[in-house]
DSSP file (Angstrom, degrees, kcal/mol; ACC not computed):
  #  RESIDUE AA STRUCTURE BP1 BP2  ACC     N-H-->O    O-->H-N    N-H-->O    O-->H-N    TCO  KAPPA ALPHA  PHI   PSI    X-CA   Y-CA   Z-CA
    1    1 A M              0   0    0      0, 0.0   122,-3.1     0, 0.0     2,-0.5   0.000 360.0 360.0 360.0 136.6  -36.2    5.1   -9.0
    2    2 A I  E     -A  122   0A   0    120,-0.2   120,-0.2     1,-0.2     3,-0.1  -0.703 360.0-175.4 -81.5 124.3  -34.4    4.3   -5.7
    3    3 A L  E     -     0   0A   0    118,-3.0     2,-0.3    -2,-0.5   119,-0.2   0.748  64.1 -25.9 -89.3 -28.5  -33.3    0.6   -5.7
    4    4 A G  E     -A  121   0A   0    117,-1.2   117,-3.0     2,-0.0     2,-0.3  -0.947  48.2-145.5-178.0 156.8  -31.9    0.7   -2.1
    5    5 A T  E     -A  120   0A   0     -2,-0.3     2,-0.3    57,-0.3   115,-0.2  -0.972  17.1-179.1-131.6 149.7  -30.5    2.7    0.7
    6    6 A G  E     -A  119   0A   0    113,-2.5   113,-3.1    -2,-0.3     2,-0.3  -0.996   6.1-177.3-148.7 144.0  -27.9    1.7    3.3
    7    7 A I  E     +A  118   0A   0     -2,-0.3     2,-0.3   111,-0.2   111,-0.2  -0.993   6.6 179.5-138.9 145.6  -26.3    3.4    6.2
    8    8 A D  E     -A  117   0A   0    109,-2.2   109,-2.3    -2,-0.3     2,-0.4  -0.998  14.4-157.4-148.6 146.1  -23.6    2.1    8.5
    9    9 A A  E     -A  116   0A   0     -2,-0.3     2,-0.4   107,-0.2   107,-0.2  -0.987  11.8-166.1-122.9 132.5  -21.6    3.4   11.5
   10   10 A V  E     -A  115   0A   0    105,-2.9   105,-2.1    -2,-0.4     2,-0.6  -0.970  24.7-122.4-122.3 131.8  -18.2    1.9   12.5
   11   11 A N  E  >  -A  114   0A   0     -2,-0.4     4,-1.0   103,-0.2     3,-0.5  -0.618  19.5-150.2 -71.4 118.2  -16.5    2.5   15.8
   12   12 A I  H  > S+     0   0    0    101,-2.6     4,-0.5    -2,-0.6     3,-0.5   0.869  93.5  55.9 -61.0 -39.9  -13.1    4.0   14.9
   13   13 A E  H >4 S+     0   0    0    100,-0.4     3,-1.1     1,-0.2     4,-0.3   0.863 100.1  61.0 -61.8 -35.7  -11.4    2.5   17.9
   14   14 A R  H >4 S+     0   0    0     -3,-0.5     3,-1.3     1,-0.3    -1,-0.2   0.853  97.0  57.3 -61.9 -35.8  -12.4   -1.0   17.0
   15   15 A V  H >< S+     0   0    0     -4,-1.0     3,-1.4    -3,-0.5    -1,-0.3   0.671  86.6  78.2 -74.3 -13.6  -10.6   -0.9   13.6
   16   16 A K  T << S+     0   0    0     -3,-1.1    -1,-0.3    -4,-0.5    -2,-0.2   0.767  91.1  56.2 -62.1 -23.1   -7.3   -0.2   15.3
   17   17 A R  T <  S+     0   0    0     -3,-1.3    -1,-0.3    -4,-0.3    -2,-0.2   0.584  82.8 107.0 -85.7 -10.5   -7.2   -3.9   16.2
   18   18 A L    <   +     0   0    0     -3,-1.4     2,-0.3    -4,-0.2    -3,-0.0  -0.452  44.1 146.3 -71.9 139.9   -7.6   -5.1   12.6
   19   19 A Q    >>  -     0   0    0     -2,-0.1     3,-1.4     0, 0.0     4,-0.6  -0.979  40.7  -1.9-160.9 169.6   -4.4   -6.6   11.1
   20   20 A G  H 3> S+     0   0    0     -2,-0.3     4,-1.9     1,-0.3     3,-0.4  -0.091 122.6   6.7  51.8-128.0   -3.0   -9.2    8.7
   21   21 A R  H 3> S+     0   0    0      1,-0.2     4,-2.3     2,-0.2    -1,-0.3   0.804 127.3  60.4 -60.7 -33.0   -5.4  -11.5    6.9
   22   22 A T  H <> S+     0   0    0     -3,-1.4     4,-1.9     2,-0.2    -1,-0.2   0.937 106.5  46.3 -62.6 -44.9   -8.4   -9.7    8.3
   23   23 A L  H  X S+     0   0    0     -4,-0.6     4,-2.7    -3,-0.4    -2,-0.2   0.922 113.0  50.1 -60.7 -44.2   -7.3   -6.5    6.6
   24   24 A E  H  < S+     0   0    0     -4,-1.9    -1,-0.2     1,-0.2    -2,-0.2   0.832 111.1  49.6 -65.3 -32.2   -6.6   -8.4    3.3
   25   25 A K  H  < S+     0   0    0     -4,-2.3    50,-0.7    -5,-0.2    -1,-0.2   0.852 119.8  35.3 -73.9 -35.1  -10.0  -10.0    3.5
   26   26 A L  H  < S+     0   0    0     -4,-1.9     2,-0.3    -5,-0.2    -2,-0.2   0.788 113.2  54.5 -91.6 -30.2  -11.9   -6.8    4.0
   27   27 A F  S  < S-     0   0    0     -4,-2.7    48,-0.2    -5,-0.2    51,-0.1  -0.832  76.7-118.8-117.7 146.8  -10.0   -4.2    2.0
   28   28 A N    >>  -     0   0    0     -2,-0.3     4,-2.4    49,-0.3     3,-0.5  -0.439  33.4-112.8 -71.8 148.9   -8.9   -4.0   -1.6
   29   29 A P  H 3> S+     0   0    0      0, 0.0     4,-2.3     0, 0.0     5,-0.2   0.845 119.0  57.6 -53.2 -34.3   -5.1   -3.8   -2.3
   30   30 A E  H 3> S+     0   0    0      2,-0.2     4,-1.8     1,-0.2     5,-0.1   0.914 108.3  44.9 -62.2 -43.0   -5.7   -0.2   -3.5
   31   31 A E  H <> S+     0   0    0     -3,-0.5     4,-2.5     2,-0.2    -1,-0.2   0.886 112.1  51.8 -68.4 -39.2   -7.2    0.8   -0.2
   32   32 A L  H  X S+     0   0    0     -4,-2.4     4,-2.8     2,-0.2    -2,-0.2   0.870 107.1  53.6 -66.0 -35.9   -4.5   -1.0    1.8
   33   33 A E  H  X S+     0   0    0     -4,-2.3     4,-1.6    -5,-0.2    -1,-0.2   0.921 110.7  46.3 -63.2 -43.3   -1.8    0.8   -0.2
   34   34 A Q  H  X S+     0   0    0     -4,-1.8     4,-0.5     2,-0.2    -2,-0.2   0.899 112.5  51.1 -64.7 -40.7   -3.4    4.2    0.7
   35   35 A Y  H >< S+     0   0    0     -4,-2.5     3,-1.4     1,-0.2    -2,-0.2   0.935 110.1  48.0 -61.7 -47.7   -3.7    3.0    4.3
   36   36 A H  H >< S+     0   0    0     -4,-2.8     3,-1.5     1,-0.3    -1,-0.2   0.794 102.1  64.2 -66.6 -27.1    0.0    2.1    4.5
   37   37 A A  H 3< S+     0   0    0     -4,-1.6     3,-0.4     1,-0.3    -1,-0.3   0.685  94.0  63.1 -67.5 -16.2    0.9    5.4    2.9
   38   38 A L  T X<  +     0   0    0     -3,-1.4     3,-2.4    -4,-0.5    -1,-0.3   0.197  66.5 120.8 -88.8  16.0   -0.5    7.0    6.1
   39   39 A E  T <  S+     0   0    0     -3,-1.5    -1,-0.2     1,-0.3    -2,-0.1   0.750  74.7  48.0 -56.9 -26.7    2.2    5.3    8.2
   40   40 A T  T 3  S+     0   0    0     -3,-0.4    -1,-0.3    -4,-0.1    -2,-0.1   0.546  95.0  96.9 -90.6  -6.4    3.5    8.6    9.4
   41   41 A A  S <  S-     0   0    0     -3,-2.4     5,-0.0     1,-0.1    -3,-0.0  -0.368  91.4 -84.2 -77.7 161.0    0.0    9.9   10.3
   42   42 A H    >>  -     0   0    0      1,-0.1     4,-1.9    -2,-0.1     3,-0.8  -0.314  39.8-115.3 -60.4 147.0   -1.4    9.6   13.8
   43   43 A E  H 3> S+     0   0    0      1,-0.3     4,-2.4     2,-0.2     5,-0.2   0.789 115.9  59.0 -59.3 -28.5   -3.0    6.2   14.6
   44   44 A D  H 3> S+     0   0    0      2,-0.2     4,-2.3     1,-0.2    -1,-0.3   0.876 105.0  49.1 -68.0 -36.8   -6.4    7.9   14.9
   45   45 A V  H <> S+     0   0    0     -3,-0.8     4,-2.0     2,-0.2    -2,-0.2   0.915 112.3  48.2 -66.6 -43.3   -6.2    9.2   11.3
   46   46 A R  H  X S+     0   0    0     -4,-1.9     4,-2.0     2,-0.2    -2,-0.2   0.916 113.4  47.0 -63.4 -43.7   -5.2    5.8   10.1
   47   47 A A  H  X S+     0   0    0     -4,-2.4     4,-2.9     1,-0.2     5,-0.2   0.889 109.6  53.8 -66.5 -38.9   -8.1    4.2   12.0
   48   48 A Q  H  X S+     0   0    0     -4,-2.3     4,-2.4     2,-0.2     5,-0.2   0.889 106.7  53.4 -61.4 -40.1  -10.5    6.8   10.7
   49   49 A F  H  X S+     0   0    0     -4,-2.0     4,-1.9     2,-0.2    -2,-0.2   0.957 113.9  40.6 -59.0 -52.6   -9.4    6.0    7.2
   50   50 A L  H  X S+     0   0    0     -4,-2.0     4,-2.6     1,-0.2     5,-0.2   0.910 114.1  52.9 -65.1 -42.7  -10.2    2.3    7.6
   51   51 A A  H  X S+     0   0    0     -4,-2.9     4,-2.3     1,-0.2    -1,-0.2   0.909 110.1  47.4 -61.7 -42.9  -13.4    2.8    9.6
   52   52 A S  H  X S+     0   0    0     -4,-2.4     4,-1.8    -5,-0.2    -1,-0.2   0.903 112.3  49.7 -67.5 -39.4  -14.8    5.1    6.9
   53   53 A R  H  X S+     0   0    0     -4,-1.9     4,-1.8    -5,-0.2    -2,-0.2   0.893 112.0  48.1 -64.9 -39.1  -13.9    2.7    4.1
   54   54 A F  H  X S+     0   0    0     -4,-2.6     4,-2.4     1,-0.2    -2,-0.2   0.893 107.6  55.3 -69.6 -37.2  -15.5   -0.2    6.0
   55   55 A A  H  X S+     0   0    0     -4,-2.3     4,-2.7     1,-0.2    -1,-0.2   0.885 106.4  52.4 -60.3 -38.2  -18.7    1.8    6.7
   56   56 A V  H  X S+     0   0    0     -4,-1.8     4,-2.7     2,-0.2    -1,-0.2   0.928 108.3  50.3 -62.3 -45.2  -19.0    2.4    2.9
   57   57 A K  H  X S+     0   0    0     -4,-1.8     4,-2.3     1,-0.2    -2,-0.2   0.928 113.7  44.6 -59.4 -46.5  -18.7   -1.4    2.3
   58   58 A E  H  X S+     0   0    0     -4,-2.4     4,-2.3     2,-0.2    -1,-0.2   0.916 113.0  50.6 -64.8 -44.0  -21.4   -2.2    4.8
   59   59 A A  H  X S+     0   0    0     -4,-2.7     4,-2.3     2,-0.2    -2,-0.2   0.897 111.2  48.9 -63.1 -40.1  -23.7    0.6    3.6
   60   60 A Y  H  X S+     0   0    0     -4,-2.7     4,-2.2     2,-0.2    -1,-0.2   0.941 110.7  49.9 -64.1 -46.3  -23.3   -0.6    0.0
   61   61 A A  H  X>S+     0   0    0     -4,-2.3     6,-1.9     1,-0.2     5,-1.4   0.873 112.1  48.5 -60.8 -37.4  -24.1   -4.2    1.0
   62   62 A K  H ><5S+     0   0    0     -4,-2.3     3,-0.5     2,-0.2   -57,-0.3   0.895 108.5  53.0 -69.3 -39.9  -27.2   -3.0    2.9
   63   63 A A  H 3<5S+     0   0    0     -4,-2.3    -2,-0.2     1,-0.3    -1,-0.2   0.865 107.2  52.8 -63.2 -35.0  -28.3   -0.8   -0.1
   64   64 A R  H 3<5S-     0   0    0     -4,-2.2    -1,-0.3    -5,-0.2    -2,-0.2   0.736 109.3-130.2 -69.6 -22.2  -28.1   -4.0   -2.2
   65   65 A G  T <<5S+     0   0    0     -4,-0.8    -3,-0.2    -3,-0.5    -2,-0.1   0.584  87.1  86.6  84.5  10.0  -30.3   -5.8    0.3
   66   66 A T  S   <S-     0   0    0     -5,-1.4    -4,-0.2     1,-0.2    -5,-0.1   0.632  73.9-148.7-112.9 -20.0  -27.9   -8.7    0.5
   67   67 A G        -     0   0    0     -6,-1.9     2,-0.3    -9,-0.1    -1,-0.2  -0.296  66.0 -25.3  64.7-169.7  -25.3   -7.8    3.2
   68   68 A F  S    S+     0   0    0      3,-0.1     5,-0.2     2,-0.1   -10,-0.0  -0.561  89.3 146.3 -71.2 137.2  -22.0   -9.4    2.4
   69   69 A S  B >   -C   72   0B   0      3,-2.0     3,-0.8    -2,-0.3    -2,-0.1  -0.866  66.8 -73.0-156.3-179.0  -22.6  -12.5    0.3
   70   70 A P  T 3  S+     0   0    0      0, 0.0     3,-0.1     0, 0.0    24,-0.1   0.715 134.7  39.6 -62.0 -17.5  -20.9  -14.5   -2.4
   71   71 A V  T 3  S+     0   0    0      1,-0.2     2,-0.4    24,-0.1    27,-0.3   0.444 114.0  53.5-111.8  -1.4  -21.9  -11.7   -4.8
   72   72 A V  B <  S+C   69   0B   0     -3,-0.8    -3,-2.0    -6,-0.1    -1,-0.2  -0.859  72.8 179.2-132.0  97.6  -21.2   -8.7   -2.6
   73   73 A I    >   -     0   0    0     -2,-0.4     3,-2.0    -5,-0.2     4,-0.2  -0.862  29.2-137.0-108.5 126.9  -17.6   -9.1   -1.4
   74   74 A P  G >  S+     0   0    0      0, 0.0     3,-1.8     0, 0.0   -46,-0.2   0.870 102.8  52.7 -52.0 -45.0  -16.1   -6.4    0.9
   75   75 A S  G 3  S+     0   0    0    -50,-0.7   -44,-0.1     1,-0.3   -49,-0.1   0.608 103.5  59.9 -71.1  -8.3  -12.7   -6.3   -0.8
   76   76 A E  G <  S+     0   0    0     -3,-2.0    16,-1.5   -48,-0.1     2,-0.6   0.321  88.3  81.2 -99.4   6.4  -14.5   -5.7   -4.1
   77   77 A I  E <   -D   91   0C   0     -3,-1.8     2,-0.4    -4,-0.2   -49,-0.3  -0.956  66.9-174.8-112.2 111.5  -16.1   -2.4   -2.9
   78   78 A I  E     -D   90   0C   0     12,-3.2    12,-3.0    -2,-0.6     2,-0.6  -0.890  20.8-144.3-116.6 134.8  -13.6    0.4   -3.2
   79   79 A T  E     +D   89   0C   0     -2,-0.4     2,-0.2    10,-0.2    10,-0.2  -0.872  29.4 170.3 -96.0 123.4  -13.9    4.0   -2.0
   80   80 A R  E     -D   88   0C   0      8,-2.8     8,-2.7    -2,-0.6     2,-0.4  -0.758  25.7-123.3-122.8 172.3  -12.1    6.4   -4.4
   81   81 A K  E     -D   87   0C   0      6,-0.3     5,-0.1    -2,-0.2     2,-0.0  -0.956  13.4-130.9-122.7 139.3  -12.1   10.2   -4.6
   82   82 A E    >   -     0   0    0      4,-3.4     3,-2.0    -2,-0.4     6,-0.0  -0.272  43.3 -95.9 -68.4 167.9  -12.9   12.5   -7.5
   83   83 A E  T 3  S+     0   0    0      1,-0.3    -1,-0.1     2,-0.1    -2,-0.0   0.843 128.4  54.0 -57.3 -33.1  -10.4   15.2   -8.3
   84   84 A D  T 3  S-     0   0    0      2,-0.1    -1,-0.3     1,-0.0    -2,-0.0   0.429 124.9-102.9 -84.7   3.2  -12.4   17.6   -6.2
   85   85 A G  S <  S+     0   0    0     -3,-2.0    -2,-0.1     1,-0.3    -1,-0.0   0.288  73.3 141.7  99.0 -10.1  -12.2   15.2   -3.2
   86   86 A R        -     0   0    0     -5,-0.1    -4,-3.4     1,-0.1    -1,-0.3  -0.455  49.4-125.8 -67.1 134.7  -15.8   13.8   -3.4
   87   87 A P  E     +D   81   0C   0      0, 0.0     2,-0.3     0, 0.0    19,-0.3  -0.483  31.1 178.3 -79.6 151.5  -15.8   10.1   -2.5
   88   88 A Y  E     -D   80   0C   0     -8,-2.7    -8,-2.8    -2,-0.1     2,-0.5  -0.975  28.2-111.4-146.5 162.1  -17.4    7.5   -4.8
   89   89 A V  E     -D   79   0C   0     15,-0.3     2,-0.4    -2,-0.3   -10,-0.2  -0.811  26.4-172.4 -98.0 130.7  -17.8    3.8   -4.9
   90   90 A A  E     -D   78   0C   0    -12,-3.0   -12,-3.2    -2,-0.5     2,-0.3  -0.967   9.0-158.1-118.0 139.9  -16.0    1.6   -7.4
   91   91 A L  E     +D   77   0C   0     -2,-0.4     2,-0.3   -14,-0.2   -14,-0.2  -0.830  12.6 174.1-116.5 154.8  -16.8   -2.1   -7.8
   92   92 A C    >>  +     0   0    0    -16,-1.5     4,-1.1    -2,-0.3     3,-0.8  -0.920  45.4  10.6-146.1 173.3  -14.7   -5.0   -9.2
   93   93 A G  H 3> S-     0   0    0     -2,-0.3     4,-2.4     1,-0.2     3,-0.4  -0.148 122.3 -15.1  59.9-146.6  -14.9   -8.7   -9.5
   94   94 A K  H 3> S+     0   0    0      1,-0.2     4,-2.0     2,-0.2    -1,-0.2   0.822 134.9  61.1 -60.4 -33.7  -18.2  -10.6   -8.7
   95   95 A T  H <4 S+     0   0    0     -3,-0.8    -1,-0.2     2,-0.2    -2,-0.2   0.910 109.8  40.8 -63.1 -41.4  -19.5   -7.6   -6.9
   96   96 A L  H >< S+     0   0    0     -4,-1.1     3,-1.4    -3,-0.4    -2,-0.2   0.922 112.3  55.4 -69.0 -45.1  -19.3   -5.6  -10.2
   97   97 A D  H 3< S+     0   0    0     -4,-2.4    -2,-0.2     1,-0.3    -1,-0.2   0.823 115.9  37.9 -57.7 -32.7  -20.6   -8.5  -12.3
   98   98 A N  T 3< S+     0   0    0     -4,-2.0    -1,-0.3   -27,-0.3    -2,-0.2   0.309  89.8 119.8-103.2   6.9  -23.7   -8.8  -10.1
   99   99 A A    <   -     0   0    0     -3,-1.4     2,-0.1    -4,-0.2    -3,-0.1  -0.458  64.8-118.4 -75.4 143.5  -24.3   -5.1   -9.5
  100  100 A P        -     0   0    0      0, 0.0     2,-1.2     0, 0.0    -1,-0.1  -0.390  38.3 -93.7 -71.5 158.6  -27.6   -3.5  -10.7
  101  101 A K  S    S+     0   0    0     23,-0.1    23,-2.1    -2,-0.1     2,-0.3  -0.644  79.6 133.0 -73.5 102.9  -27.4   -0.8  -13.3
  102  102 A A  E     -B  123   0A   0     -2,-1.2     2,-0.4    21,-0.3    21,-0.2  -0.996  62.3-117.9-154.1 151.5  -27.4    2.1  -10.9
  103  103 A V  E     -B  122   0A   0     19,-3.0    19,-2.7    -2,-0.3     2,-0.7  -0.805  33.9-141.7 -85.5 134.7  -25.8    5.3   -9.9
  104  104 A V  E     -B  121   0A   0     -2,-0.4     2,-0.4    17,-0.2   -15,-0.3  -0.896  12.4-162.0-104.8 113.1  -24.2    5.0   -6.4
  105  105 A H  E     -B  120   0A   0     15,-3.1    15,-2.1    -2,-0.7     2,-0.4  -0.806  14.4-170.8 -93.5 133.9  -24.6    8.1   -4.3
  106  106 A L  E     +B  119   0A   0     -2,-0.4     2,-0.4   -19,-0.3    13,-0.2  -0.980  17.7 177.7-133.3 136.8  -22.2    8.2   -1.3
  107  107 A S  E     -B  118   0A   0     11,-2.0    11,-2.6    -2,-0.4     2,-0.4  -0.997   8.9-174.3-134.4 134.9  -21.8   10.3    1.7
  108  108 A I  E     +B  117   0A   0     -2,-0.4     2,-0.3     9,-0.2     9,-0.2  -0.976   7.4 167.5-127.8 140.9  -19.2    9.7    4.4
  109  109 A T  E     -B  116   0A   0      7,-2.7     7,-3.5    -2,-0.4     2,-0.4  -0.981  10.4-167.1-144.5 157.2  -18.6   11.5    7.7
  110  110 A H  E     +B  115   0A   0     -2,-0.3     2,-0.3     5,-0.3     5,-0.2  -0.980  15.8 158.8-149.6 138.0  -16.6   10.9   10.8
  111  111 A E  E >   -B  114   0A   0      3,-2.5     3,-2.8    -2,-0.4   -99,-0.1  -0.906  57.4 -60.5-153.4 122.6  -16.5   12.3   14.3
  112  112 A Q  T 3  S+     0   0    0      1,-0.4  -101,-0.1    -2,-0.3    -2,-0.0  -0.166 123.3  20.5 -45.6 131.4  -15.0   10.3   17.2
  113  113 A P  T 3  S+     0   0    0      0, 0.0  -101,-2.6     0, 0.0  -100,-0.4  -0.947 122.3  49.7-100.0  12.8  -16.0    7.7   18.0
  114  114 A L  E <   -AB  11 111A   0     -3,-2.8    -3,-2.5  -103,-0.2     2,-0.4  -0.830  46.3-160.7-121.7 150.6  -17.8    6.9   14.7
  115  115 A A  E     -AB  10 110A   0   -105,-2.1  -105,-2.9    -2,-0.3     2,-0.4  -0.992  26.8-168.1-115.1 132.2  -17.3    6.8   11.0
  116  116 A I  E     -AB   9 109A   0     -7,-3.5    -7,-2.7    -2,-0.4     2,-0.4  -0.962  10.1-175.4-128.3 138.4  -20.6    6.8    9.1
  117  117 A A  E     -AB   8 108A   0   -109,-2.3  -109,-2.2    -2,-0.4     2,-0.4  -0.986   6.0-164.2-131.8 144.8  -21.4    6.1    5.5
  118  118 A M  E     -AB   7 107A   0    -11,-2.6   -11,-2.0    -2,-0.4     2,-0.4  -0.996   6.8-170.4-127.7 134.1  -24.7    6.4    3.6
  119  119 A V  E     -AB   6 106A   0   -113,-3.1  -113,-2.5    -2,-0.4     2,-0.4  -0.978   5.4-171.8-125.3 135.5  -25.3    4.8    0.1
  120  120 A I  E     -AB   5 105A   0    -15,-2.1   -15,-3.1    -2,-0.4     2,-0.6  -0.997  12.2-151.9-123.8 128.3  -28.3    5.3   -2.2
  121  121 A L  E     -AB   4 104A   0   -117,-3.0  -118,-3.0    -2,-0.4  -117,-1.2  -0.895  13.3-169.0-100.0 120.1  -28.6    3.2   -5.3
  122  122 A E  E     -AB   2 103A   0    -19,-2.7   -19,-3.0    -2,-0.6  -120,-0.2  -0.943  24.8-116.5-112.9 123.6  -30.5    5.0   -8.0
  123  123 A A  E     - B   0 102A   0   -122,-3.1     2,-0.5    -2,-0.5   -21,-0.3  -0.227  20.6-141.1 -58.7 142.0  -31.7    3.0  -11.1
  124  124 A V        -     0   0    0    -23,-2.1     2,-0.3     2,-0.0   -23,-0.1  -0.928  16.1-134.4-104.6 125.9  -30.2    3.9  -14.4
  125  125 A E              0   0    0     -2,-0.5   -23,-0.0     1,-0.1     0, 0.0  -0.601 360.0 360.0 -81.3 140.2  -32.7    3.8  -17.3
  126  126 A D              0   0    0     -2,-0.3    -1,-0.1   -25,-0.0    -2,-0.0   0.477 360.0 360.0 -72.5 360.0  -31.5    2.1  -20.5
């Protein structure tokens, strides 16, 4: 059974302006470490990285039906990659504690000027 779906589009150019505390509030330290490791990459690649990660956070919050809230916190929604490169959502903190028992299906795409993510929450039967 599908518990929720969410989709979000983020303007890649807009995230170029994010810095300091805003980055720390929105992104997990793991994501920020990956972002900073891209320091030699072109600024568009770096912005695309952040935009796609933020789109995932928004899409997950929409699939939950809550948006960002005290129990769905942006920095606690992490995008990771499987060994074969497929992205997946990992949760921590209050966001994990309050998450429904569900498989999180994730798709990410980006093409200037947008990064887009789609999340489907599928119930897991006990």
